[in-house]
C-alpha positions in Angstrom: 0.0 -0.2 0.0 1.0 3.3 -0.7 1.6 6.2 1.7 -0.3 9.7 2.2 0.2 12.4 4.0 -3.1 14.1 5.2 -2.1 17.8 6.2 -4.9 19.8 8.3 -4.7 23.4 7.8 -5.7 26.1 9.7 -6.7 29.8 9.0 -5.7 33.0 11.0 -9.2 34.3 9.8 -11.1 31.6 11.4 -12.1 32.5 14.8 -10.9 29.3 17.1 -13.6 27.1 18.6 -15.3 27.4 21.8 -14.2 25.0 24.5 -16.9 23.0 23.5 -16.7 22.8 20.1 -13.0 21.8 20.7 -13.8 19.1 23.0 -16.5 17.8 20.6 -13.9 18.0 18.0 -11.5 16.2 20.1 -14.1 13.3 20.2 -14.6 13.1 16.8 -10.9 13.0 15.8 -10.6 10.3 18.6 -13.3 8.4 16.6 -11.9 8.8 13.2 -8.7 7.6 14.4 -10.0 4.7 16.2 -11.6 3.7 12.6 -8.6 4.4 10.6 -6.7 2.1 13.0 -8.9 -0.7 12.6 -9.0 -0.6 9.1 -5.2 -0.9 9.1 -4.6 2.5 7.6 -3.0 4.2 10.7 0.8 5.0 10.5 0.7 8.4 12.7 -0.9 11.5 13.5 -0.3 14.7 15.5 -1.6 17.9 16.4 0.6 21.0 16.2 0.9 23.8 18.4 0.2 27.2 16.7 2.5 28.8 14.0 4.0 31.5 16.6 5.7 28.5 18.1 7.9 27.5 15.1 11.6 27.9 15.0 12.7 27.8 11.4 16.0 26.2 11.1 18.3 27.2 7.7 21.7 25.8 6.9 23.6 28.1 4.3 27.1 28.5 3.5 28.4 26.3 6.9 26.2 28.3 9.0 23.1 27.3 10.7 20.5 30.1 11.4 17.7 29.9 13.4 14.5 32.5 13.3 11.5 32.3 15.3 8.0 32.1 14.2 6.8 30.1 10.9 8.7 29.8 7.5 5.8 31.1 5.6 4.1 34.2 6.5 0.6 33.7 5.5 -2.9 33.2 7.0 -3.2 29.7 6.5 -0.9 26.9 8.3 -0.5 23.5 8.9 -2.3 22.5 11.9 -1.6 19.0 12.3 -0.9 15.8 10.0 -2.1 11.9 9.3 0.1 9.7 7.5 -1.8 6.8 6.2 -1.5 3.9 4.2 -4.3 3.5 1.4 -4.6 1.3 -1.8 -4.8 4.1 -4.0 -5.6 7.7 -4.2 -9.3 7.4 -4.4 -9.1 5.6 -0.9 -6.9 8.2 0.2 -9.3 11.0 -0.6 -12.2 9.0 1.0 -10.0 9.1 4.5 -9.6 12.5 4.2 -13.0 13.3 3.7 -13.5 11.5 6.9 -10.7 13.5 8.3 -12.0 16.8 7.5 -15.3 15.9 8.8 -13.6 14.9 12.3 -11.4 17.8 12.6 -13.6 20.7 10.6 -10.9 22.0 8.7 -9.4 21.5 5.1 -7.2 18.2 4.8 -4.7 18.3 1.8 -3.8 14.7 0.4 -0.2 14.4 -0.7 1.2 11.1 -1.8 4.8 10.1 -0.4 7.5 9.6 -3.0 8.5 6.0 -3.7 11.9 5.2 -3.0 13.9 3.8 -6.0 14.5 0.0 -6.1 
């Protein structure tokens, strides 16, 4: 089976959910995770702290430079990920639809590159 990244995107334009909405979202994501695990498609998943917690590390000309904050200055940022195994893109897209419904956010699907034999 092929591996896919399901990337959850968040936007600074969308107000944060209430505590009650967040708890409901966590329950929904937990149920999705259990379904994905039971189907054998689970590899890894995790939510991320806000972009303000990021540190960018860039090696150039033999030096390592670090800067605070996200790499991209944009309203949309990565909020969390799933790495799944699915038979094909259609199956990965079906899982992404369930993931999006559970976390109430857009989910981008990208296949991993296959390693050369």
